[in-house]
PAMIBA-448391 format. One record per residue (C-alpha): residue number from 0; residue in three letters; chain; x, y, z. Coordinates in steps of 0.2 Angstrom, whole numbers. Last residue first. Example, Ala and Ser with C-alpha at 12.3 -4.5 7.8 and 13.67 -1.06 7.14 Angstrom:
residues 2
+-----+------+-----+-------+-------+-------+
: seq : type : mol :     u :     v :     w :
+-----+------+-----+-------+-------+-------+
:   1 :  ser :   A :    68 :    -5 :    36 :
:   0 :  ala :   A :    62 :   -22 :    39 :
+-----+------+-----+-------+-------+-------+
***
This chain:
residues 187
+-----+------+-----+-------+-------+-------+
: seq : type : mol :     u :     v :     w :
+-----+------+-----+-------+-------+-------+
: 186 :  arg :   A :   316 :   451 :   205 :
: 185 :  arg :   A :   325 :   442 :   192 :
: 184 :  thr :   A :   344 :   446 :   194 :
: 183 :  pro :   A :   355 :   452 :   180 :
: 182 :  pro :   A :   366 :   439 :   172 :
: 181 :  phe :   A :   384 :   444 :   171 :
: 180 :  gly :   A :   395 :   432 :   163 :
: 179 :  thr :   A :   404 :   416 :   163 :
: 178 :  glu :   A :   418 :   419 :   176 :
: 177 :  thr :   A :   405 :   426 :   188 :
: 176 :  val :   A :   397 :   444 :   190 :
: 175 :  val :   A :   381 :   444 :   200 :
: 174 :  gly :   A :   366 :   455 :   197 :
: 173 :  asp :   A :   356 :   470 :   204 :
: 172 :  leu :   A :   359 :   463 :   222 :
: 171 :  pro :   A :   345 :   462 :   235 :
: 170 :  val :   A :   346 :   471 :   251 :
: 169 :  asp :   A :   341 :   460 :   266 :
: 168 :  trp :   A :   331 :   469 :   279 :
: 167 :  pro :   A :   315 :   459 :   275 :
: 166 :  gln :   A :   324 :   443 :   277 :
: 165 :  his :   A :   330 :   430 :   265 :
: 164 :  pro :   A :   332 :   411 :   263 :
: 163 :  leu :   A :   342 :   407 :   248 :
: 162 :  gly :   A :   336 :   398 :   232 :
: 161 :  asp :   A :   343 :   387 :   218 :
: 160 :  val :   A :   361 :   390 :   222 :
: 159 :  arg :   A :   375 :   400 :   213 :
: 158 :  gln :   A :   392 :   398 :   221 :
: 157 :  phe :   A :   398 :   386 :   208 :
: 156 :  gly :   A :   398 :   401 :   195 :
: 155 :  tyr :   A :   412 :   409 :   205 :
: 154 :  ala :   A :   407 :   425 :   214 :
: 153 :  met :   A :   406 :   444 :   213 :
: 152 :  gly :   A :   390 :   453 :   218 :
: 151 :  val :   A :   384 :   469 :   210 :
: 150 :  leu :   A :   375 :   482 :   220 :
: 149 :  his :   A :   371 :   497 :   209 :
: 148 :  pro :   A :   373 :   513 :   218 :
: 147 :  lys :   A :   363 :   522 :   212 :
: 146 :  leu :   A :   346 :   522 :   204 :
: 145 :  trp :   A :   335 :   532 :   216 :
: 144 :  his :   A :   318 :   532 :   209 :
: 143 :  gln :   A :   308 :   522 :   221 :
: 142 :  arg :   A :   321 :   519 :   235 :
: 141 :  arg :   A :   316 :   512 :   251 :
: 140 :  arg :   A :   326 :   495 :   250 :
: 139 :  leu :   A :   341 :   505 :   243 :
: 138 :  phe :   A :   342 :   515 :   260 :
: 137 :  ala :   A :   347 :   499 :   268 :
: 136 :  phe :   A :   364 :   500 :   259 :
: 135 :  ser :   A :   375 :   501 :   275 :
: 134 :  arg :   A :   364 :   489 :   285 :
: 133 :  asp :   A :   364 :   476 :   271 :
: 132 :  tyr :   A :   382 :   477 :   267 :
: 131 :  phe :   A :   388 :   476 :   285 :
: 130 :  gly :   A :   376 :   461 :   289 :
: 129 :  gly :   A :   390 :   452 :   299 :
: 128 :  gly :   A :   385 :   434 :   292 :
: 127 :  met :   A :   399 :   431 :   280 :
: 126 :  gly :   A :   388 :   434 :   265 :
: 125 :  leu :   A :   373 :   425 :   258 :
: 124 :  arg :   A :   366 :   435 :   244 :
: 123 :  his :   A :   348 :   436 :   237 :
: 122 :  gly :   A :   348 :   443 :   219 :
: 121 :  arg :   A :   333 :   433 :   213 :
: 120 :  glu :   A :   344 :   421 :   203 :
: 119 :  asp :   A :   352 :   415 :   219 :
: 118 :  phe :   A :   368 :   419 :   228 :
: 117 :  ala :   A :   382 :   410 :   239 :
: 116 :  val :   A :   397 :   415 :   250 :
: 115 :  leu :   A :   398 :   433 :   244 :
: 114 :  pro :   A :   409 :   448 :   240 :
: 113 :  thr :   A :   401 :   464 :   234 :
: 112 :  leu :   A :   406 :   475 :   220 :
: 111 :  val :   A :   398 :   492 :   223 :
: 110 :  leu :   A :   394 :   504 :   208 :
: 109 :  asp :   A :   389 :   522 :   207 :
: 108 :  leu :   A :   395 :   527 :   225 :
: 107 :  ala :   A :   390 :   543 :   234 :
: 106 :  lys :   A :   376 :   534 :   244 :
: 105 :  pro :   A :   388 :   523 :   252 :
: 104 :  asp :   A :   396 :   538 :   261 :
: 103 :  ile :   A :   413 :   544 :   257 :
: 102 :  met :   A :   430 :   543 :   266 :
: 101 :  his :   A :   442 :   557 :   264 :
: 100 :  arg :   A :   436 :   567 :   280 :
:  99 :  leu :   A :   438 :   551 :   290 :
:  98 :  ser :   A :   457 :   550 :   288 :
:  97 :  val :   A :   465 :   537 :   277 :
:  96 :  val :   A :   473 :   520 :   280 :
:  95 :  pro :   A :   465 :   509 :   267 :
:  94 :  glu :   A :   458 :   493 :   274 :
:  93 :  pro :   A :   465 :   475 :   275 :
:  92 :  ile :   A :   454 :   462 :   282 :
:  91 :  gly :   A :   459 :   454 :   299 :
:  90 :  phe :   A :   442 :   454 :   306 :
:  89 :  arg :   A :   446 :   469 :   318 :
:  88 :  asn :   A :   453 :   479 :   303 :
:  87 :  glu :   A :   470 :   476 :   295 :
:  86 :  arg :   A :   480 :   490 :   289 :
:  85 :  leu :   A :   483 :   497 :   272 :
:  84 :  ala :   A :   494 :   510 :   265 :
:  83 :  asp :   A :   491 :   514 :   246 :
:  82 :  gly :   A :   502 :   505 :   234 :
:  81 :  pro :   A :   489 :   502 :   221 :
:  80 :  ala :   A :   475 :   515 :   223 :
:  79 :  tyr :   A :   461 :   517 :   236 :
:  78 :  pro :   A :   448 :   530 :   241 :
:  77 :  ala :   A :   439 :   525 :   257 :
:  76 :  phe :   A :   421 :   519 :   258 :
:  75 :  leu :   A :   411 :   519 :   274 :
:  74 :  leu :   A :   403 :   503 :   281 :
:  73 :  his :   A :   391 :   501 :   295 :
:  72 :  asp :   A :   390 :   490 :   311 :
:  71 :  ser :   A :   403 :   500 :   321 :
:  70 :  arg :   A :   394 :   516 :   319 :
:  69 :  leu :   A :   406 :   530 :   321 :
:  68 :  his :   A :   422 :   520 :   319 :
:  67 :  ser :   A :   415 :   514 :   302 :
:  66 :  leu :   A :   422 :   498 :   296 :
:  65 :  val :   A :   431 :   502 :   279 :
:  64 :  pro :   A :   425 :   497 :   262 :
:  63 :  leu :   A :   437 :   500 :   247 :
:  62 :  tyr :   A :   435 :   514 :   234 :
:  61 :  val :   A :   440 :   516 :   216 :
:  60 :  arg :   A :   439 :   532 :   206 :
:  59 :  lys :   A :   437 :   530 :   188 :
:  58 :  gly :   A :   450 :   536 :   175 :
:  57 :  met :   A :   448 :   521 :   163 :
:  56 :  ser :   A :   464 :   513 :   168 :
:  55 :  trp :   A :   459 :   514 :   186 :
:  54 :  ala :   A :   443 :   505 :   182 :
:  53 :  leu :   A :   452 :   492 :   173 :
:  52 :  gly :   A :   463 :   489 :   188 :
:  51 :  met :   A :   448 :   488 :   199 :
:  50 :  leu :   A :   441 :   474 :   187 :
:  49 :  pro :   A :   458 :   464 :   188 :
:  48 :  thr :   A :   457 :   467 :   207 :
:  47 :  pro :   A :   440 :   460 :   210 :
:  46 :  asp :   A :   446 :   443 :   216 :
:  45 :  leu :   A :   433 :   430 :   218 :
:  44 :  glu :   A :   434 :   425 :   236 :
:  43 :  gly :   A :   446 :   412 :   243 :
:  42 :  asp :   A :   445 :   417 :   261 :
:  41 :  asn :   A :   448 :   436 :   258 :
:  40 :  pro :   A :   448 :   446 :   242 :
:  39 :  leu :   A :   451 :   465 :   244 :
:  38 :  tyr :   A :   435 :   474 :   240 :
:  37 :  gly :   A :   428 :   485 :   227 :
:  36 :  ala :   A :   419 :   501 :   226 :
:  35 :  val :   A :   417 :   510 :   210 :
:  34 :  arg :   A :   414 :   529 :   208 :
:  33 :  arg :   A :   413 :   535 :   190 :
:  32 :  ala :   A :   401 :   521 :   184 :
:  31 :  ser :   A :   395 :   521 :   166 :
:  30 :  arg :   A :   407 :   508 :   159 :
:  29 :  phe :   A :   403 :   496 :   174 :
:  28 :  leu :   A :   384 :   497 :   173 :
:  27 :  arg :   A :   385 :   497 :   154 :
:  26 :  his :   A :   394 :   480 :   153 :
:  25 :  arg :   A :   411 :   478 :   144 :
:  24 :  gly :   A :   421 :   476 :   160 :
:  23 :  phe :   A :   409 :   463 :   166 :
:  22 :  cys :   A :   414 :   449 :   155 :
:  21 :  ala :   A :   433 :   453 :   155 :
:  20 :  ala :   A :   433 :   456 :   174 :
:  19 :  ala :   A :   425 :   439 :   177 :
:  18 :  cys :   A :   437 :   430 :   165 :
:  17 :  glu :   A :   452 :   438 :   174 :
:  16 :  ser :   A :   445 :   433 :   191 :
:  15 :  leu :   A :   443 :   415 :   184 :
:  14 :  arg :   A :   461 :   414 :   179 :
:  13 :  ala :   A :   468 :   422 :   195 :
:  12 :  arg :   A :   457 :   410 :   206 :
:  11 :  gln :   A :   463 :   395 :   195 :
:  10 :  ser :   A :   481 :   400 :   196 :
:   9 :  asp :   A :   480 :   402 :   215 :
:   8 :  ser :   A :   473 :   385 :   217 :
:   7 :  leu :   A :   454 :   383 :   221 :
:   6 :  ala :   A :   451 :   373 :   237 :
:   5 :  arg :   A :   447 :   389 :   246 :
:   4 :  arg :   A :   432 :   392 :   234 :
:   3 :  his :   A :   425 :   374 :   238 :
:   2 :  asp :   A :   428 :   376 :   257 :
:   1 :  arg :   A :   418 :   392 :   257 :
:   0 :  met :   A :   404 :   385 :   247 :
+-----+------+-----+-------+-------+-------+
***
């Protein structure tokens, strides 16, 4: 999957990312969210920047994940706007340069756009193997009436597989945005 997405040209990635943003930008989960977490694409991932641009134009707050310095296996989320200063984390992924007091806890978000390597129709997600999203959003596995944040994967349609192995600690997605739409998961 990673080789397949890296093989896409820059123009193909841009076109597919724009299609995904157009599809999901009209969805109620996106329209009702006030605090949206995105990510900066890496390794050929579907680019959420067009969707983040739509969020800014609608007056939403946009955040990016930052590796926590307090708990190195968890994520915090830093406010982000175009032109903000960035620095690479230990994996070479750019993060906003902000003080800890400006970062927010994952529970404060409404919508989280997550990168992935592969996904299935039941909302299982194969990431890059670090487990950061699963640990950071573990509280969602225990929720009964808590509705936020919604976790939405972003991927190319070819990243869908028939089934993925999963563990009890995996946090399923509410759906996956692709260039062809946003099918919610069947849990």
